[in-house]
N, CA, C and O atoms as a CHARMM CRD file, in Angstrom:
* protein
*
  328
    1    1 MET  N      0.84300  -1.16200   0.00000 PROA 1      0.00000
    2    1 MET  CA     0.00000   0.00000   0.00000 PROA 1      0.00000
    3    1 MET  C      0.89100   1.22800   0.00000 PROA 1      0.00000
    4    1 MET  O      1.92500   1.26900   0.66700 PROA 1      0.00000
    5    2 ILE  N      0.47600   2.21100  -0.75100 PROA 2      0.00000
    6    2 ILE  CA     1.16700   3.49900  -0.79100 PROA 2      0.00000
    7    2 ILE  C      0.16000   4.56500  -0.39000 PROA 2      0.00000
    8    2 ILE  O     -0.96300   4.59900  -0.89200 PROA 2      0.00000
    9    3 ALA  N      0.58100   5.43400   0.52100 PROA 3      0.00000
   10    3 ALA  CA    -0.26500   6.54500   0.95500 PROA 3      0.00000
   11    3 ALA  C      0.48500   7.83800   0.68300 PROA 3      0.00000
   12    3 ALA  O      1.69200   7.93400   0.90900 PROA 3      0.00000
   13    4 ALA  N     -0.25100   8.83400   0.19100 PROA 4      0.00000
   14    4 ALA  CA     0.39500  10.10600  -0.11900 PROA 4      0.00000
   15    4 ALA  C     -0.59400  11.24900   0.02500 PROA 4      0.00000
   16    4 ALA  O     -1.79800  11.08800  -0.17000 PROA 4      0.00000
   17    5 THR  N     -0.05600  12.39900   0.36800 PROA 5      0.00000
   18    5 THR  CA    -0.82000  13.63700   0.34200 PROA 5      0.00000
   19    5 THR  C     -0.34100  14.39900  -0.88400 PROA 5      0.00000
   20    5 THR  O      0.85800  14.61800  -1.05500 PROA 5      0.00000
   21    6 ILE  N     -1.27300  14.80200  -1.73500 PROA 6      0.00000
   22    6 ILE  CA    -0.88800  15.51100  -2.94200 PROA 6      0.00000
   23    6 ILE  C     -1.65600  16.82500  -3.02800 PROA 6      0.00000
   24    6 ILE  O     -2.73400  16.97100  -2.45300 PROA 6      0.00000
   25    7 GLY  N     -1.07800  17.77600  -3.75800 PROA 7      0.00000
   26    7 GLY  CA    -1.74400  19.06000  -3.95700 PROA 7      0.00000
   27    7 GLY  C     -1.13000  20.16100  -3.12400 PROA 7      0.00000
   28    7 GLY  O     -0.20400  19.94100  -2.34300 PROA 7      0.00000
   29    8 SER  N     -1.66300  21.33400  -3.30800 PROA 8      0.00000
   30    8 SER  CA    -1.18300  22.50400  -2.56700 PROA 8      0.00000
   31    8 SER  C     -1.85300  22.54800  -1.19900 PROA 8      0.00000
   32    8 SER  O     -2.82900  21.83100  -0.97700 PROA 8      0.00000
   33    9 PRO  N     -1.36400  23.36000  -0.28700 PROA 9      0.00000
   34    9 PRO  CA    -2.00300  23.46800   1.03300 PROA 9      0.00000
   35    9 PRO  C     -3.47700  23.85900   0.96100 PROA 9      0.00000
   36    9 PRO  O     -4.25900  23.50500   1.84300 PROA 9      0.00000
   37   10 ASP  N     -3.85800  24.59000  -0.09500 PROA 10     0.00000
   38   10 ASP  CA    -5.25300  24.99000  -0.24800 PROA 10     0.00000
   39   10 ASP  C     -6.14900  23.87100  -0.76500 PROA 10     0.00000
   40   10 ASP  O     -7.34200  23.84200  -0.46600 PROA 10     0.00000
   41   11 ARG  N     -5.58700  22.96500  -1.52700 PROA 11     0.00000
   42   11 ARG  CA    -6.38400  21.88200  -2.13100 PROA 11     0.00000
   43   11 ARG  C     -5.64000  20.56300  -2.01200 PROA 11     0.00000
   44   11 ARG  O     -5.18000  20.01300  -3.01300 PROA 11     0.00000
   45   12 GLN  N     -5.52200  20.05800  -0.80200 PROA 12     0.00000
   46   12 GLN  CA    -4.82600  18.80200  -0.60000 PROA 12     0.00000
   47   12 GLN  C     -5.78100  17.63300  -0.76300 PROA 12     0.00000
   48   12 GLN  O     -6.97900  17.72800  -0.49600 PROA 12     0.00000
   49   13 SER  N     -5.20800  16.53700  -1.20900 PROA 13     0.00000
   50   13 SER  CA    -5.96100  15.30700  -1.37600 PROA 13     0.00000
   51   13 SER  C     -5.11700  14.17100  -0.82800 PROA 13     0.00000
   52   13 SER  O     -3.89200  14.17900  -0.94900 PROA 13     0.00000
   53   14 TYR  N     -5.77400  13.20100  -0.22800 PROA 14     0.00000
   54   14 TYR  CA    -5.08100  12.05000   0.32900 PROA 14     0.00000
   55   14 TYR  C     -5.32300  10.87100  -0.59000 PROA 14     0.00000
   56   14 TYR  O     -6.46500  10.61800  -0.97400 PROA 14     0.00000
   57   15 LEU  N     -4.28800  10.15000  -0.94900 PROA 15     0.00000
   58   15 LEU  CA    -4.37500   9.08000  -1.92100 PROA 15     0.00000
   59   15 LEU  C     -3.86200   7.77700  -1.31800 PROA 15     0.00000
   60   15 LEU  O     -2.79100   7.74400  -0.71200 PROA 15     0.00000
   61   16 LEU  N     -4.62500   6.71100  -1.48700 PROA 16     0.00000
   62   16 LEU  CA    -4.19800   5.36600  -1.08600 PROA 16     0.00000
   63   16 LEU  C     -4.30500   4.46200  -2.30000 PROA 16     0.00000
   64   16 LEU  O     -5.33100   4.45300  -2.98100 PROA 16     0.00000
   65   17 VAL  N     -3.25400   3.70300  -2.57700 PROA 17     0.00000
   66   17 VAL  CA    -3.28700   2.75200  -3.68000 PROA 17     0.00000
   67   17 VAL  C     -2.60900   1.46000  -3.25100 PROA 17     0.00000
   68   17 VAL  O     -1.77300   1.44600  -2.34800 PROA 17     0.00000
   69   18 GLY  N     -2.98500   0.38100  -3.91600 PROA 18     0.00000
   70   18 GLY  CA    -2.34400  -0.90100  -3.65300 PROA 18     0.00000
   71   18 GLY  C     -3.36100  -2.00900  -3.46900 PROA 18     0.00000
   72   18 GLY  O     -4.56400  -1.76400  -3.38400 PROA 18     0.00000
   73   19 ASP  N     -2.86000  -3.22200  -3.41000 PROA 19     0.00000
   74   19 ASP  CA    -3.70700  -4.40500  -3.30800 PROA 19     0.00000
   75   19 ASP  C     -4.56800  -4.39500  -2.05300 PROA 19     0.00000
   76   19 ASP  O     -5.73700  -4.77500  -2.10300 PROA 19     0.00000
   77   20 THR  N     -4.00800  -3.96900  -0.93700 PROA 20     0.00000
   78   20 THR  CA    -4.75100  -3.92800   0.32100 PROA 20     0.00000
   79   20 THR  C     -5.95100  -2.99400   0.22300 PROA 20     0.00000
   80   20 THR  O     -7.04100  -3.31100   0.69800 PROA 20     0.00000
   81   21 VAL  N     -5.73700  -1.84900  -0.39300 PROA 21     0.00000
   82   21 VAL  CA    -6.80900  -0.86800  -0.55200 PROA 21     0.00000
   83   21 VAL  C     -7.88700  -1.41100  -1.48800 PROA 21     0.00000
   84   21 VAL  O     -9.08000  -1.24300  -1.23200 PROA 21     0.00000
   85   22 ASN  N     -7.46200  -2.06400  -2.57700 PROA 22     0.00000
   86   22 ASN  CA    -8.42100  -2.63600  -3.51500 PROA 22     0.00000
   87   22 ASN  C     -9.26300  -3.72100  -2.84400 PROA 22     0.00000
   88   22 ASN  O    -10.47700  -3.76600  -3.04000 PROA 22     0.00000
   89   23 LEU  N     -8.63700  -4.59000  -2.06000 PROA 23     0.00000
   90   23 LEU  CA    -9.36800  -5.64800  -1.37000 PROA 23     0.00000
   91   23 LEU  C    -10.38000  -5.04700  -0.39300 PROA 23     0.00000
   92   23 LEU  O    -11.52400  -5.49800  -0.33700 PROA 23     0.00000
   93   24 ALA  N     -9.97800  -4.05100   0.36600 PROA 24     0.00000
   94   24 ALA  CA   -10.88900  -3.41100   1.32000 PROA 24     0.00000
   95   24 ALA  C    -12.09300  -2.81700   0.59900 PROA 24     0.00000
   96   24 ALA  O    -13.22200  -2.92400   1.08000 PROA 24     0.00000
   97   25 SER  N    -11.86000  -2.20300  -0.53200 PROA 25     0.00000
   98   25 SER  CA   -12.95300  -1.61800  -1.30800 PROA 25     0.00000
   99   25 SER  C    -13.90300  -2.69600  -1.81500 PROA 25     0.00000
  100   25 SER  O    -15.12200  -2.53000  -1.76300 PROA 25     0.00000
  101   26 ARG  N    -13.34200  -3.80200  -2.30700 PROA 26     0.00000
  102   26 ARG  CA   -14.18000  -4.89600  -2.81700 PROA 26     0.00000
  103   26 ARG  C    -15.00000  -5.53000  -1.69700 PROA 26     0.00000
  104   26 ARG  O    -16.16500  -5.87100  -1.89700 PROA 26     0.00000
  105   27 LEU  N    -14.39500  -5.69000  -0.51500 PROA 27     0.00000
  106   27 LEU  CA   -15.11600  -6.25900   0.62600 PROA 27     0.00000
  107   27 LEU  C    -16.23800  -5.32700   1.06700 PROA 27     0.00000
  108   27 LEU  O    -17.32400  -5.78100   1.42700 PROA 27     0.00000
  109   28 GLN  N    -15.97300  -4.02800   1.03900 PROA 28     0.00000
  110   28 GLN  CA   -17.00800  -3.06600   1.41300 PROA 28     0.00000
  111   28 GLN  C    -18.18600  -3.16000   0.44700 PROA 28     0.00000
  112   28 GLN  O    -19.34100  -3.08100   0.86700 PROA 28     0.00000
  113   29 ASP  N    -17.90200  -3.32600  -0.83200 PROA 29     0.00000
  114   29 ASP  CA   -18.97900  -3.48500  -1.82000 PROA 29     0.00000
  115   29 ASP  C    -19.80000  -4.74400  -1.55900 PROA 29     0.00000
  116   29 ASP  O    -21.01400  -4.74600  -1.76400 PROA 29     0.00000
  117   30 LEU  N    -19.14200  -5.82200  -1.10700 PROA 30     0.00000
  118   30 LEU  CA   -19.83200  -7.09000  -0.85500 PROA 30     0.00000
  119   30 LEU  C    -20.74600  -7.05200   0.36500 PROA 30     0.00000
  120   30 LEU  O    -21.61400  -7.91200   0.50900 PROA 30     0.00000
  121   31 THR  N    -20.56500  -6.06500   1.24700 PROA 31     0.00000
  122   31 THR  CA   -21.41600  -6.00900   2.44400 PROA 31     0.00000
  123   31 THR  C    -22.88300  -5.88800   2.06300 PROA 31     0.00000
  124   31 THR  O    -23.75000  -6.41600   2.76000 PROA 31     0.00000
  125   32 LYS  N    -23.16700  -5.20700   0.97900 PROA 32     0.00000
  126   32 LYS  CA   -24.55600  -5.05600   0.51700 PROA 32     0.00000
  127   32 LYS  C    -25.12700  -6.40000   0.07600 PROA 32     0.00000
  128   32 LYS  O    -26.28200  -6.71900   0.35700 PROA 32     0.00000
  129   33 LYS  N    -24.30900  -7.17700  -0.61400 PROA 33     0.00000
  130   33 LYS  CA   -24.74900  -8.47400  -1.13800 PROA 33     0.00000
  131   33 LYS  C    -25.05900  -9.46100  -0.01000 PROA 33     0.00000
  132   33 LYS  O    -26.04900 -10.18900  -0.07900 PROA 33     0.00000
  133   34 VAL  N    -24.22900  -9.48600   1.01200 PROA 34     0.00000
  134   34 VAL  CA   -24.42700 -10.43800   2.11000 PROA 34     0.00000
  135   34 VAL  C    -25.17500  -9.81700   3.29500 PROA 34     0.00000
  136   34 VAL  O    -25.39100 -10.46500   4.31900 PROA 34     0.00000
  137   35 GLU  N    -25.56000  -8.55800   3.13100 PROA 35     0.00000
  138   35 GLU  CA   -26.35800  -7.84500   4.13400 PROA 35     0.00000
  139   35 GLU  C    -25.73500  -7.86200   5.52600 PROA 35     0.00000
  140   35 GLU  O    -26.32600  -8.34900   6.48900 PROA 35     0.00000
  141   36 THR  N    -24.53400  -7.32000   5.60100 PROA 36     0.00000
  142   36 THR  CA   -23.84400  -7.16100   6.87200 PROA 36     0.00000
  143   36 THR  C    -23.17600  -5.79000   6.89600 PROA 36     0.00000
  144   36 THR  O    -22.95100  -5.18200   5.84900 PROA 36     0.00000
  145   37 GLU  N    -22.86400  -5.31600   8.08100 PROA 37     0.00000
  146   37 GLU  CA   -22.25000  -3.99600   8.21700 PROA 37     0.00000
  147   37 GLU  C    -20.78800  -3.98400   7.78500 PROA 37     0.00000
  148   37 GLU  O    -20.30200  -2.99200   7.24200 PROA 37     0.00000
  149   38 MET  N    -20.08900  -5.09400   8.03100 PROA 38     0.00000
  150   38 MET  CA   -18.65200  -5.10200   7.79600 PROA 38     0.00000
  151   38 MET  C    -18.17600  -6.49800   7.42900 PROA 38     0.00000
  152   38 MET  O    -18.60800  -7.49100   8.01400 PROA 38     0.00000
  153   39 LEU  N    -17.28400  -6.55800   6.45700 PROA 39     0.00000
  154   39 LEU  CA   -16.56300  -7.77700   6.11600 PROA 39     0.00000
  155   39 LEU  C    -15.07700  -7.47700   6.24700 PROA 39     0.00000
  156   39 LEU  O    -14.61300  -6.40000   5.87300 PROA 39     0.00000
  157   40 ILE  N    -14.34200  -8.44000   6.78000 PROA 40     0.00000
  158   40 ILE  CA   -12.89300  -8.29500   6.84700 PROA 40     0.00000
  159   40 ILE  C    -12.26600  -9.58100   6.31700 PROA 40     0.00000
  160   40 ILE  O    -12.87800 -10.64800   6.36400 PROA 40     0.00000
  161   41 SER  N    -11.06000  -9.46600   5.82100 PROA 41     0.00000
  162   41 SER  CA   -10.36100 -10.63900   5.31300 PROA 41     0.00000
  163   41 SER  C     -9.85000 -11.48300   6.48300 PROA 41     0.00000
  164   41 SER  O     -9.73200 -11.00200   7.61000 PROA 41     0.00000
  165   42 ALA  N     -9.55400 -12.73600   6.19300 PROA 42     0.00000
  166   42 ALA  CA    -8.99900 -13.62100   7.22100 PROA 42     0.00000
  167   42 ALA  C     -7.65900 -13.08300   7.71700 PROA 42     0.00000
  168   42 ALA  O     -7.31000 -13.24800   8.88600 PROA 42     0.00000
  169   43 GLN  N     -6.91500 -12.44300   6.82500 PROA 43     0.00000
  170   43 GLN  CA    -5.62900 -11.88100   7.21100 PROA 43     0.00000
  171   43 GLN  C     -5.82100 -10.76800   8.24300 PROA 43     0.00000
  172   43 GLN  O     -5.07900 -10.69600   9.22200 PROA 43     0.00000
  173   44 THR  N     -6.79900  -9.91300   8.03100 PROA 44     0.00000
  174   44 THR  CA    -7.10100  -8.85000   8.99900 PROA 44     0.00000
  175   44 THR  C     -7.59000  -9.44900  10.31100 PROA 44     0.00000
  176   44 THR  O     -7.17100  -9.03500  11.39100 PROA 44     0.00000
  177   45 TYR  N     -8.48100 -10.43000  10.20200 PROA 45     0.00000
  178   45 TYR  CA    -9.01200 -11.09900  11.38600 PROA 45     0.00000
  179   45 TYR  C     -7.88500 -11.68500  12.22900 PROA 45     0.00000
  180   45 TYR  O     -7.90100 -11.57800  13.45500 PROA 45     0.00000
  181   46 ALA  N     -6.91100 -12.30200  11.57200 PROA 46     0.00000
  182   46 ALA  CA    -5.77900 -12.91500  12.28000 PROA 46     0.00000
  183   46 ALA  C     -4.91400 -11.86600  12.98200 PROA 46     0.00000
  184   46 ALA  O     -4.31000 -12.16100  14.01300 PROA 46     0.00000
  185   47 HSD  N     -4.84700 -10.65700  12.44200 PROA 47     0.00000
  186   47 HSD  CA    -4.01800  -9.60700  13.03200 PROA 47     0.00000
  187   47 HSD  C     -4.66300  -8.93800  14.24300 PROA 47     0.00000
  188   47 HSD  O     -3.97300  -8.34600  15.07300 PROA 47     0.00000
  189   48 VAL  N     -5.96900  -9.03400  14.33800 PROA 48     0.00000
  190   48 VAL  CA    -6.67600  -8.40800  15.45100 PROA 48     0.00000
  191   48 VAL  C     -6.81200  -9.45300  16.55800 PROA 48     0.00000
  192   48 VAL  O     -7.57400 -10.41200  16.43600 PROA 48     0.00000
  193   49 ARG  N     -6.07200  -9.25100  17.62000 PROA 49     0.00000
  194   49 ARG  CA    -6.11600 -10.20600  18.72700 PROA 49     0.00000
  195   49 ARG  C     -7.50500 -10.25300  19.33700 PROA 49     0.00000
  196   49 ARG  O     -8.25400  -9.27700  19.29400 PROA 49     0.00000
  197   50 GLU  N     -7.83100 -11.39100  19.90100 PROA 50     0.00000
  198   50 GLU  CA    -9.16600 -11.57100  20.49300 PROA 50     0.00000
  199   50 GLU  C     -9.45700 -10.49800  21.53300 PROA 50     0.00000
  200   50 GLU  O    -10.58600 -10.01600  21.62100 PROA 50     0.00000
  201   51 THR  N     -8.46200 -10.12000  22.31600 PROA 51     0.00000
  202   51 THR  CA    -8.68600  -9.09700  23.34000 PROA 51     0.00000
  203   51 THR  C     -8.96300  -7.73300  22.71200 PROA 51     0.00000
  204   51 THR  O     -9.65300  -6.90900  23.31200 PROA 51     0.00000
  205   52 ASP  N     -8.43300  -7.48400  21.51100 PROA 52     0.00000
  206   52 ASP  CA    -8.66000  -6.20300  20.83200 PROA 52     0.00000
  207   52 ASP  C    -10.04400  -6.13100  20.19600 PROA 52     0.00000
  208   52 ASP  O    -10.53000  -5.04300  19.89100 PROA 52     0.00000
  209   53 ARG  N    -10.67200  -7.27000  19.99800 PROA 53     0.00000
  210   53 ARG  CA   -12.00000  -7.29000  19.37900 PROA 53     0.00000
  211   53 ARG  C    -13.08900  -6.88500  20.36500 PROA 53     0.00000
  212   53 ARG  O    -14.21700  -6.61300  19.95600 PROA 53     0.00000
  213   54 GLY  N    -12.77400  -6.84000  21.64400 PROA 54     0.00000
  214   54 GLY  CA   -13.77300  -6.49200  22.65000 PROA 54     0.00000
  215   54 GLY  C    -14.93800  -7.45100  22.58600 PROA 54     0.00000
  216   54 GLY  O    -14.74100  -8.66700  22.60200 PROA 54     0.00000
  217   55 ASN  N    -16.15000  -6.92700  22.51300 PROA 55     0.00000
  218   55 ASN  CA   -17.34400  -7.75800  22.44000 PROA 55     0.00000
  219   55 ASN  C    -17.79100  -8.02000  21.00800 PROA 55     0.00000
  220   55 ASN  O    -18.84300  -8.61900  20.78600 PROA 55     0.00000
  221   56 ALA  N    -17.00600  -7.57800  20.04300 PROA 56     0.00000
  222   56 ALA  CA   -17.37000  -7.78900  18.63300 PROA 56     0.00000
  223   56 ALA  C    -17.35700  -9.27700  18.31400 PROA 56     0.00000
  224   56 ALA  O    -16.45300 -10.01000  18.71400 PROA 56     0.00000
  225   57 ILE  N    -18.37100  -9.69800  17.59100 PROA 57     0.00000
  226   57 ILE  CA   -18.47600 -11.10200  17.20200 PROA 57     0.00000
  227   57 ILE  C    -18.45000 -11.18000  15.68500 PROA 57     0.00000
  228   57 ILE  O    -19.23600 -10.51800  15.00700 PROA 57     0.00000
  229   58 PHE  N    -17.54700 -11.98600  15.15800 PROA 58     0.00000
  230   58 PHE  CA   -17.41700 -12.20300  13.73100 PROA 58     0.00000
  231   58 PHE  C    -17.76700 -13.63800  13.39400 PROA 58     0.00000
  232   58 PHE  O    -17.52600 -14.55300  14.18100 PROA 58     0.00000
  233   59 GLU  N    -18.33900 -13.82400  12.21200 PROA 59     0.00000
  234   59 GLU  CA   -18.67700 -15.15400  11.72400 PROA 59     0.00000
  235   59 GLU  C    -17.85600 -15.43200  10.47000 PROA 59     0.00000
  236   59 GLU  O    -17.79700 -14.61300   9.55300 PROA 59     0.00000
  237   60 LYS  N    -17.21900 -16.61000  10.45000 PROA 60     0.00000
  238   60 LYS  CA   -16.47100 -17.00700   9.26300 PROA 60     0.00000
  239   60 LYS  C    -17.46900 -17.32800   8.15700 PROA 60     0.00000
  240   60 LYS  O    -18.40700 -18.09900   8.35800 PROA 60     0.00000
  241   61 MET  N    -17.25800 -16.73000   6.99100 PROA 61     0.00000
  242   61 MET  CA   -18.15000 -16.91300   5.85600 PROA 61     0.00000
  243   61 MET  C    -17.54300 -17.92400   4.87400 PROA 61     0.00000
  244   61 MET  O    -16.40400 -18.36200   5.03000 PROA 61     0.00000
  245   62 GLU  N    -18.33700 -18.27700   3.86300 PROA 62     0.00000
  246   62 GLU  CA   -17.80700 -19.06700   2.76000 PROA 62     0.00000
  247   62 GLU  C    -16.74700 -18.22400   2.05400 PROA 62     0.00000
  248   62 GLU  O    -16.80800 -16.99400   2.06900 PROA 62     0.00000
  249   63 ARG  N    -15.78000 -18.89300   1.43800 PROA 63     0.00000
  250   63 ARG  CA   -14.79600 -18.16100   0.64800 PROA 63     0.00000
  251   63 ARG  C    -15.53500 -17.44400  -0.47800 PROA 63     0.00000
  252   63 ARG  O    -16.48100 -17.98900  -1.04800 PROA 63     0.00000
  253   64 MET  N    -15.10700 -16.22800  -0.79900 PROA 64     0.00000
  254   64 MET  CA   -15.81500 -15.41300  -1.78000 PROA 64     0.00000
  255   64 MET  C    -14.91100 -15.04100  -2.94800 PROA 64     0.00000
  256   64 MET  O    -13.71500 -14.80300  -2.78400 PROA 64     0.00000
  257   65 ALA  N    -15.51000 -14.99800  -4.11700 PROA 65     0.00000
  258   65 ALA  CA   -14.79800 -14.52500  -5.29900 PROA 65     0.00000
  259   65 ALA  C    -14.73500 -13.00400  -5.22500 PROA 65     0.00000
  260   65 ALA  O    -15.75000 -12.33700  -5.02400 PROA 65     0.00000
  261   66 ILE  N    -13.55100 -12.47600  -5.38700 PROA 66     0.00000
  262   66 ILE  CA   -13.32600 -11.04300  -5.33100 PROA 66     0.00000
  263   66 ILE  C    -12.79500 -10.59400  -6.69700 PROA 66     0.00000
  264   66 ILE  O    -11.82500 -11.15500  -7.20800 PROA 66     0.00000
  265   67 ARG  N    -13.42400  -9.60500  -7.26700 PROA 67     0.00000
  266   67 ARG  CA   -12.98600  -9.08500  -8.56500 PROA 67     0.00000
  267   67 ARG  C    -11.50900  -8.69900  -8.49300 PROA 67     0.00000
  268   67 ARG  O    -11.07900  -8.02200  -7.55900 PROA 67     0.00000
  269   68 GLY  N    -10.74300  -9.13500  -9.48700 PROA 68     0.00000
  270   68 GLY  CA    -9.32600  -8.81200  -9.54100 PROA 68     0.00000
  271   68 GLY  C     -8.43700  -9.81600  -8.83200 PROA 68     0.00000
  272   68 GLY  O     -7.21500  -9.66300  -8.82100 PROA 68     0.00000
  273   69 ARG  N     -9.03500 -10.84700  -8.23700 PROA 69     0.00000
  274   69 ARG  CA    -8.26700 -11.87700  -7.52700 PROA 69     0.00000
  275   69 ARG  C     -8.44300 -13.22300  -8.22600 PROA 69     0.00000
  276   69 ARG  O     -9.54800 -13.57000  -8.64300 PROA 69     0.00000
  277   70 LYS  N     -7.36800 -13.97000  -8.35200 PROA 70     0.00000
  278   70 LYS  CA    -7.43800 -15.29100  -8.98700 PROA 70     0.00000
  279   70 LYS  C     -8.10800 -16.30700  -8.07300 PROA 70     0.00000
  280   70 LYS  O     -8.89100 -17.14300  -8.52400 PROA 70     0.00000
  281   71 GLU  N     -7.79300 -16.22700  -6.79100 PROA 71     0.00000
  282   71 GLU  CA    -8.34300 -17.18400  -5.82900 PROA 71     0.00000
  283   71 GLU  C     -9.40000 -16.51300  -4.96300 PROA 71     0.00000
  284   71 GLU  O     -9.37700 -15.30200  -4.74400 PROA 71     0.00000
  285   72 GLN  N    -10.32200 -17.32800  -4.47900 PROA 72     0.00000
  286   72 GLN  CA   -11.34200 -16.80200  -3.57900 PROA 72     0.00000
  287   72 GLN  C    -10.69400 -16.39600  -2.25000 PROA 72     0.00000
  288   72 GLN  O     -9.63400 -16.90000  -1.88000 PROA 72     0.00000
  289   73 VAL  N    -11.34900 -15.48500  -1.55300 PROA 73     0.00000
  290   73 VAL  CA   -10.80500 -14.91600  -0.31900 PROA 73     0.00000
  291   73 VAL  C    -11.65800 -15.36500   0.85900 PROA 73     0.00000
  292   73 VAL  O    -12.88700 -15.33900   0.79800 PROA 73     0.00000
  293   74 GLU  N    -10.99100 -15.77600   1.92800 PROA 74     0.00000
  294   74 GLU  CA   -11.68700 -16.13400   3.16700 PROA 74     0.00000
  295   74 GLU  C    -12.04900 -14.85200   3.89000 PROA 74     0.00000
  296   74 GLU  O    -11.19200 -13.99400   4.10000 PROA 74     0.00000
  297   75 VAL  N    -13.31400 -14.71200   4.27500 PROA 75     0.00000
  298   75 VAL  CA   -13.77100 -13.48000   4.91600 PROA 75     0.00000
  299   75 VAL  C    -14.57200 -13.77000   6.17700 PROA 75     0.00000
  300   75 VAL  O    -15.08500 -14.87100   6.37600 PROA 75     0.00000
  301   76 TYR  N    -14.66000 -12.75400   7.01500 PROA 76     0.00000
  302   76 TYR  CA   -15.43700 -12.79600   8.24700 PROA 76     0.00000
  303   76 TYR  C    -16.43400 -11.64700   8.22500 PROA 76     0.00000
  304   76 TYR  O    -16.10100 -10.53800   7.80800 PROA 76     0.00000
  305   77 ALA  N    -17.64100 -11.90900   8.66800 PROA 77     0.00000
  306   77 ALA  CA   -18.67800 -10.88500   8.74400 PROA 77     0.00000
  307   77 ALA  C    -18.88100 -10.47000  10.19500 PROA 77     0.00000
  308   77 ALA  O    -18.86100 -11.30400  11.10100 PROA 77     0.00000
  309   78 LEU  N    -19.07700  -9.18000  10.40300 PROA 78     0.00000
  310   78 LEU  CA   -19.36800  -8.66700  11.73800 PROA 78     0.00000
  311   78 LEU  C    -20.81700  -8.96600  12.07800 PROA 78     0.00000
  312   78 LEU  O    -21.72600  -8.52300  11.37700 PROA 78     0.00000
  313   79 LEU  N    -21.03800  -9.71300  13.14700 PROA 79     0.00000
  314   79 LEU  CA   -22.39100 -10.03200  13.59200 PROA 79     0.00000
  315   79 LEU  C    -22.84700  -9.07100  14.68300 PROA 79     0.00000
  316   79 LEU  O    -24.00300  -8.64900  14.71600 PROA 79     0.00000
  317   80 GLN  N    -21.92700  -8.73800  15.56600 PROA 80     0.00000
  318   80 GLN  CA   -22.25800  -7.86800  16.69800 PROA 80     0.00000
  319   80 GLN  C    -21.09000  -6.91600  16.93600 PROA 80     0.00000
  320   80 GLN  O    -19.98500  -7.36500  17.24100 PROA 80     0.00000
  321   81 PRO  N    -21.31600  -5.59900  16.80200 PROA 81     0.00000
  322   81 PRO  CA   -20.24400  -4.64000  17.06600 PROA 81     0.00000
  323   81 PRO  C    -19.81300  -4.72000  18.52200 PROA 81     0.00000
  324   81 PRO  O    -20.60000  -5.07500  19.40000 PROA 81     0.00000
  325   82 GLY  N    -18.56400  -4.38800  18.76000 PROA 82     0.00000
  326   82 GLY  CA   -18.00900  -4.40700  20.10500 PROA 82     0.00000
  327   82 GLY  C    -18.36600  -3.17000  20.80200 PROA 82     0.00000
  328   82 GLY  O    -17.99300  -2.98400  21.96100 PROA 82     0.00000
């Protein structure tokens, strides 16, 4: 992922590019299809320790086809916010 601030002080814009950003965008689009507030990848889920999740409850979903990816992605859906 690459993050940058571009433009003059009067008209600055923040830019994020890369595979991680693309995956997050695709997962956000899929929330409408599966009718959930949030989807996260298994990689993100693994990085968030159980103690950091608080009372949030996630459910492991079926692997999903993600546009731009050769293999399906393992995802978790937020069932109950922490």
